C-alpha positions in Angstrom: 7.4 -36.4 3.7 10.0 -37.8 1.7 12.9 -35.1 0.5 12.9 -34.0 -2.9 15.7 -35.1 -5.1 16.3 -33.0 -8.2 17.7 -34.2 -11.6 20.7 -33.0 -13.9 18.7 -30.6 -16.0 16.7 -28.5 -13.1 19.7 -28.8 -11.0 22.8 -28.0 -13.6 26.2 -28.9 -11.6 29.7 -28.3 -13.4 32.4 -31.0 -13.5 33.7 -29.3 -11.0 31.7 -29.6 -8.1 30.4 -25.8 -8.8 26.4 -24.8 -9.7 26.1 -23.8 -12.9 26.2 -20.2 -13.7 28.0 -18.6 -10.7 30.3 -21.3 -10.7 30.4 -20.9 -6.7 30.5 -24.1 -4.8 28.2 -24.7 -1.1 31.5 -23.9 0.9 32.5 -20.7 -0.7 28.9 -19.0 0.7 28.3 -17.2 3.4 25.0 -16.6 5.1 25.4 -12.7 4.7 25.8 -11.7 1.0 25.9 -8.5 -0.5 24.6 -8.3 -3.7 25.6 -5.5 -6.3 25.3 -5.1 -10.0 28.3 -4.5 -11.4 30.8 -7.3 -11.1 34.2 -4.2 -10.8 32.6 -3.4 -7.6 32.6 -7.0 -6.1 36.1 -5.8 -5.7 35.0 -1.9 -4.2 32.7 -3.6 -1.3 35.5 -6.5 -1.0 38.8 -3.9 -0.3 36.6 -2.9 3.0 37.5 -6.9 3.7 39.9 -7.9 6.4 40.6 -10.8 4.2 39.9 -13.0 1.2 39.0 -16.4 1.1 37.5 -17.7 -2.6 37.0 -15.5 -5.8 35.2 -16.7 -8.5 34.0 -14.7 -12.1 31.9 -16.3 -14.8 30.2 -13.9 -17.4 28.2 -11.2 -15.4 28.6 -13.6 -11.6 31.4 -12.2 -10.3 32.0 -13.1 -6.1 34.1 -12.4 -3.4 34.3 -14.4 0.0 35.8 -13.0 2.6 35.7 -11.4 6.4 34.4 -8.2 7.7 35.7 -7.1 11.0 35.0 -10.7 11.8 32.2 -11.4 9.7 32.0 -13.8 7.2 30.5 -12.2 3.4 29.7 -13.3 0.5 29.8 -10.0 -2.5 28.1 -11.7 -5.2 27.5 -9.5 -8.5 24.2 -9.8 -10.7 24.3 -8.2 -13.4 21.7 -5.7 -14.9 17.7 -7.2 -14.9 15.1 -9.0 -13.3 16.5 -12.0 -15.0 19.6 -12.6 -13.9 18.3 -12.2 -10.0 15.8 -15.3 -11.1 19.4 -17.3 -11.5 21.4 -15.5 -9.2 19.0 -16.2 -6.3 17.7 -19.7 -7.4 21.6 -20.7 -7.4 22.1 -19.2 -4.1 19.4 -20.8 -2.7 20.2 -24.3 -4.1 24.6 -23.9 -2.3 22.7 -23.8 0.6 19.9 -26.2 1.1 20.4 -28.5 -1.3 23.2 -31.3 -1.2 25.5 -31.4 -4.3 26.1 -34.8 -3.5 23.1 -36.4 -3.2 21.3 -33.7 -4.7 18.7 -34.4 -2.3 17.2 -30.8 -0.8 19.0 -30.4 3.0 16.7 -31.5 6.1 17.4 -28.3 7.9 16.7 -25.1 5.9 19.7 -22.3 5.8 18.4 -18.9 5.7 20.6 -16.0 3.7 20.9 -12.5 4.4 20.6 -10.6 1.1 21.1 -6.9 0.5 21.4 -5.7 -2.5 23.6 -2.5 -2.4 22.6 -0.4 -5.8 21.9 2.8 -7.6 18.3 3.9 -8.7 16.7 7.1 -10.0 14.9 9.3 -7.6 10.4 10.2 -8.3 10.4 12.7 -5.5 10.9 15.8 -4.0 12.6 14.4 -1.0 14.9 12.1 -3.1 17.7 13.9 -4.5 21.0 12.9 -6.1 22.9 11.1 -3.5 20.0 9.8 -0.8 19.7 6.6 0.1 16.7 4.5 -0.6 15.6 1.5 1.5 12.7 -0.4 -0.8 10.0 -1.8 1.5 8.3 -2.7 -1.6 9.0 -3.4 -4.9 6.7 -3.0 -8.1 7.6 -5.3 -10.4 7.0 -4.4 -13.7 9.1 -7.4 -14.5 6.6 -10.6 -14.1 9.0 -12.8 -13.1 7.1 -13.8 -9.8 4.0 -14.2 -11.3 6.1 -17.2 -13.0 6.1 -19.2 -9.2 3.9 -21.0 -7.0 2.4 -19.4 -3.9 3.0 -15.5 -5.4 0.2 -14.4 -3.7 1.0 -14.9 -0.4 4.6 -12.7 -0.3 2.5 -10.0 -2.1 0.8 -7.4 -1.5 -2.4 -7.7 -3.2 -5.0 -4.9 -2.1 -1.3 -3.0 -3.3 -1.5 -4.3 -6.9 -5.2 -3.7 -7.1 -4.8 -0.1 -5.7 -1.6 0.5 -8.0 -3.8 -1.0 -11.2 -6.3 1.3 -10.7 -4.2 4.4 -10.3 -2.4 4.0 -13.4 -5.0 2.8 -15.4 -3.1 -0.5 -16.3 -2.7 -1.8 -19.6 -3.0 -5.6 -19.4 -1.1 -6.0 -22.5 2.0 -4.9 -20.3 1.5 -8.3 -18.2 0.4 -8.0 -14.2 2.4 -6.0 -11.7 3.1 -7.8 -8.6 4.3 -6.0 -5.1 6.8 -7.9 -3.5 7.7 -7.2 0.1 11.2 -6.9 1.9 12.2 -8.5 5.1 10.8 -5.6 7.3 13.2 -6.4 10.6 16.4 -6.4 7.9 14.5 -2.9 6.3 15.0 -1.5 10.0 18.6 -3.1 10.5 19.9 -2.0 7.5 17.8 1.7 6.9 18.0 2.5 10.4 17.1 6.1 10.6 19.0 7.7 7.8 17.7 6.2 5.0 14.4 7.0 2.9 11.7 4.4 3.5 9.5 4.0 0.5 8.1 2.2 -2.4 10.4 0.9 -5.4 9.7 0.1 -9.1 11.4 -2.1 -10.5 11.2 -1.7 -14.1 11.7 -4.7 -16.7 14.1 -2.0 -18.7 15.9 1.4 -18.8 14.4 3.3 -21.5 11.0 2.5 -22.4 10.1 0.7 -19.0 11.0 4.1 -17.2 9.2 6.6 -19.1 12.4 8.2 -21.3 11.4 8.6 -24.6 14.7 8.7 -26.9 13.7 8.3 -30.4 11.3 5.3 -30.1 8.1 6.6 -28.7 6.4 5.5 -25.6 3.6 3.8 -24.9 2.0 6.2 -22.0 3.9 9.3 -22.3 1.6 10.0 -18.4 3.6 6.5 -17.0 6.0 8.9 -14.4 3.6 11.7 -13.5 1.2 8.5 -12.5 3.9 7.1 -10.5 4.9 10.3 -8.7 1.4 10.7 -7.8 0.3 6.9 -6.0 0.9 6.8 -2.5 -0.6 3.7 -0.3 -0.5 3.8 3.1 1.0 7.0 3.8 4.2 6.0 1.8 5.3 7.5 -2.1 6.9 5.7 -4.7 10.7 7.1 -4.2 12.5 5.7 -6.7 13.2 3.1 -10.2 15.7 0.6 -10.2 15.9 -2.8 -12.1 16.0 -5.8 -9.8 14.4 -5.1 -6.1 10.9 -6.9 -7.2 12.3 -10.0 -8.0 15.2 -10.2 -5.1 12.4 -9.5 -2.4 10.3 -12.0 -4.1 11.7 -14.7 -4.8 13.9 -14.6 -1.4 10.7 -15.4 0.5 9.6 -17.7 -1.5 12.5 -19.4 -0.8 12.5 -18.6 3.1 15.3 -16.4 2.7 16.0 -12.4 4.2 16.2 -9.8 1.6 15.8 -6.2 0.8 17.7 -3.5 -1.4 19.1 -0.4 -0.4 20.3 2.0 -3.6 21.9 6.1 -4.1 20.0 8.1 -6.1 22.0 8.9 -8.8 19.3 10.9 -10.6 16.5 12.5 -10.2 13.6 12.0 -12.4 11.6 14.4 -11.2 14.0 17.3 -11.5 15.7 15.6 -14.0 19.2 16.0 -12.7 22.1 13.3 -13.3 24.9 12.7 -11.1 27.1 10.7 -13.6 30.3 11.0 -11.2 28.8 8.7 -8.5 31.3 5.5 -8.2 33.2 7.5 -5.2 30.5 8.3 -3.3 28.4 4.9 -3.0 31.2 3.5 -1.4 29.4 5.7 1.9 26.7 3.4 1.8 28.7 0.2 0.8 30.2 0.6 4.7 27.0 1.5 6.1 25.3 -2.4 4.7 29.0 -3.8 6.0 29.2 -2.5 8.8 25.2 -3.1 10.0 24.3 -6.7 7.4 
């Protein structure tokens, strides 16, 4: 099979040889990648590194590559939303699997291990503020994966059908998809001290998550329906905004990926912890030790 070659309009390479948005060069990318939303949190993660070899910032994309207990790790921020995950995962994949000099796909596939550390809203009595949740499957309200061929291969189609029926889903919202995280990676990172469950990845923070301020939401019962949904003995544990795109796109591209989040708001109990930044360091240490 002939190797694919990618034109300038598709694979955009900056004048210095770095990828378009992240401004990373292939040699700066480690096999193990910790993803965070907040660019400032990259420094929090990197504070645990033994050494730092590279750092670059561009817009919301902040990257530090270094070593932690002898293991080479890249910490990459992605900002907020599945649209940003589309940029980050695709560009990281090009760094790993395309020759930037010839623009040809590499003969051997390089697999990245990507773990997103985030914050979320808990949806169950057993997910109080401070709990750590590992997203086994993520229901994407964003529609991102529907733009890629092969989405049915990496998604749980029966669960999608069950969820749509349970929610009495209005097709005007677009089709939700269920992306499956890497099972071995879930067990490796979550171990026995994180809640394993389903996650809804929303296309926004307010209306899509059922928050009603001055603009009324289309389905006032949405969150109650989500909280009561159960499939194969598991419930939806939390809301966040990136896990579905990460799990689905990574799987399509042949990488291992998952999301683990700390609950900072419990929507069920209507409790919020805004002073969470000091306590998320515990989750960061767990991921760095286990990745």
